[in-house]
N, C-alpha and C positions, 0 to 999 in steps of 0.2 A: 466648606467650599475647597476644592482642590487648589494647591499652590501652582504657580507657574502656568497660568492660563494664557494661551496665545490664540490669535484669531486669523483665520485664513484671509489672506490679502490678495493673492493671485495664484493662478496655475496655468501652465502652458506646456505643450509638447516641445521638447528641445532636441529630440533625436528620434529615430525609429523606435516606436514602442516605449518611449522614455518620457516621463513627465517631471517637470520641476514644480515644486509646491512652495510658495512663499507665505510665511506667517508674520503677522505683526507682533513684536515682542515689546513694544514701547511701554506697556503697562507693568512690566516686571523687571527686576534686576537680575540679569542672567549673564554671568561671565564664563568664558570658556577659552581654552587654548586652541589655536588653529590646528586642525588635524584630528579632532575627536568626534565621537558620535553620541547620540542620546536616544532615549526611548520616547517615542511620540504615541500618545494615547488619544483616540477619538472618543469624545464624551457622549455623543448621541448617534452611534452607528445605526444605519438602517438595515444593513446586511450582516449576518453573523455566520461564523463557522468555528470549528474546534480550536483554531489558532488564536482566537480572541481579537480584541480591538486595539492592541498595542504592537508596535514594531520598532526595531532599532534602525536609525538612519544616521549616516554621517552628516555633519553640518557642513554645508557647501559654501557658506559665505563668511567673509572676514568678521572676526569679533568686533572690529571697529564699526561695523554697520549696526549701530545700537538699536535701530528700530525694527530690524528684520532677522528672521531665521529662514534660511533656504535649504531645501532638501531636494533630492531627485530619486526616482524609483523606476525600475523596469516594471512595466504593467503586466506582470504575470497574473494568471487567473486566481483570484482569491477574493473573499468577502471584503477584506481590508482595502485592496486596491479598487474594488468596485465602489466602495464608499468614497475613497479619495477622488475618483473620477467624477462623482456626482455631488461632491460637497458644495453647497452654496458659499459664495463669498461671505465672510463674516462668521462662519461656523467656528466654534471654540474647540480647542484641544488642550492637552497638557504636555509639557516637555519635562523629562526627567533630568537628573544631573549629568553633566558631560563625563565621558569615560573613553577608554581605548588605549591602544598600544602605539599610536602613530602621531603623538603631538610633535609640533615643530621643535627641533633641538635648540638649545639655548646658545651654543657656541657659534657665533656668526662667522668664525674663521674656517669652519668646516663646511664644505659644499654639501648640499642635499641632492641626492639622486633618487628619483622616483621611478620604479618599475611597476607599471600599472596595467591592469586588464579590465575591460568592460566598465561596469558601473562603479568599480573601485576608484574611479576618477574623482568622486565627490569630495573626499577629504582633502585631496590635492588642490582642488579649486579654491577651497578655503585658505590654504597655506599660500598659494601663489598670489591670490588677490591681496591678502594681508601684507605679504612681503613687498609686493609691487607698489601698492597704494601708500604704505607707510614709509616707502623708500629705505627699506632696511638692506644692509650690504651683504645679504646672503647670496652665494652663487648656487643656482638651482638648475638641474637638468631633469626634464620630464620625458620619459619613454612611455608612450601611451599606445597600447595594442588593442585592436578591434578586428572583428571579422570583415567589416566594410566601413566606409566613411559615414554612411547613413546612421550607423549605430553610435557614433562618437559624440557623447554628451559634452557640451560646453566647448566644442572645438574652436569656435570663433573667439571665445574669451581668451583661451590660451594663445591663439594666434596673435591677438591684439596685444596681450601682455608681453609676448616675445618681441614685438616691434618697439615697445616703449621701455622695456627693461633690459638693458644690455647684459645683466647678470643672469638672465633666464633664457635657457635653451630648450626649445620644444622639438621633440623628435617623435611625431606620430607615425604609426606603421599599421598597415592593414594586410589581411590574408588574401583578399580578392584581387588577383593580378589582372582581372578583366576590366578593372577601373583604370582605363588608359589615361584619363585626365588627372589622376592622382599625382601630386608633385613631391611626395615625401617617400617614406620607406615602405617596402613590401616585406611580408613574412613576420614570423614570431620574433620577439625580442630575444637576442642571443648574445653570446660572449663577443663575437666579432662586432656587432652593432654597438654594444656598450663601450667596447675598447676604443672605438673611433673617437669617442668623446671623453672618456674617463681614462686617463693615463696612469694614475696612481690610485689603486683600489683601497689603499690603507687610509686615505685621508677623509673620504666622505662619510656621511651618515646615509645609509640606504633604507628606503621605504618600499616595501612590496605589498601591494593591495590588489586583490582580484580573486578569481576562482581558485580553489585549492590546488589543482594540478599546475596552474600557472605559477602560483606562489611557491610551490615546492621546487619547480624547475629553476626559478630565479634564485631561490635560496641556495640551490646546489651550485650554480655558477659562482656565487659569492664565496661559499665555503671552499670551493676548489681554488679560489683566488686568495685563500687564507684571510678573508675578511673576518674580523672578530665579531662574535655574536653580539657584543655590546654596541656595534655599529650597524646592526640590522634591526629594523622595526617592521613588523608585518601584521596584516589582518587578512583572514580568509573570508571571502564573500560567497555565499551560496552553499 
């Protein structure tokens, strides 16, 4: 029998074409650092394609949530996502070991700055929930870029955490200037936007997660600011 069996507990749409999937992990011992991902394998898929029945997902909830594992995915056309959409509650899957380049840094005196695009927000949700609910004294800044507000996964979670955690600053930005009721930033994350909140680029640990072009442009901003590669953690999605 496979190790680390988990069971589907809930699923729901959390943004345009984006679904959150919650699994029960109470039957297994599974420790992970906030900010990592793992391989999810469906044990009894109905639909099949050449990509198989496993995918890597960032873990989106705090490791302190001992009964749950939360993931989110954009619902692109694939056999795997079709299986996810139709999975009955209680369906079993397996979870592989945690891994990745963006675990929360250990030094609480260093701010964490997140430069995030699209569904790259999932590991950041894990980190911010963990830091906020455990009342850890990290100073965190989240720059979250999306084409429009409807595509922003977990927006209300971050908004709420920013209200209760004085050390967490949430800076969402969208490309669509036609959204006249939007109360935050417009346009891509850029040096001017970052510098309004980050005065000393040498102090923070920077996390860049998103599409490859976005990650490359954010990395260039930081290297142009002479940020050490040791202070940059990145993952390319897609």
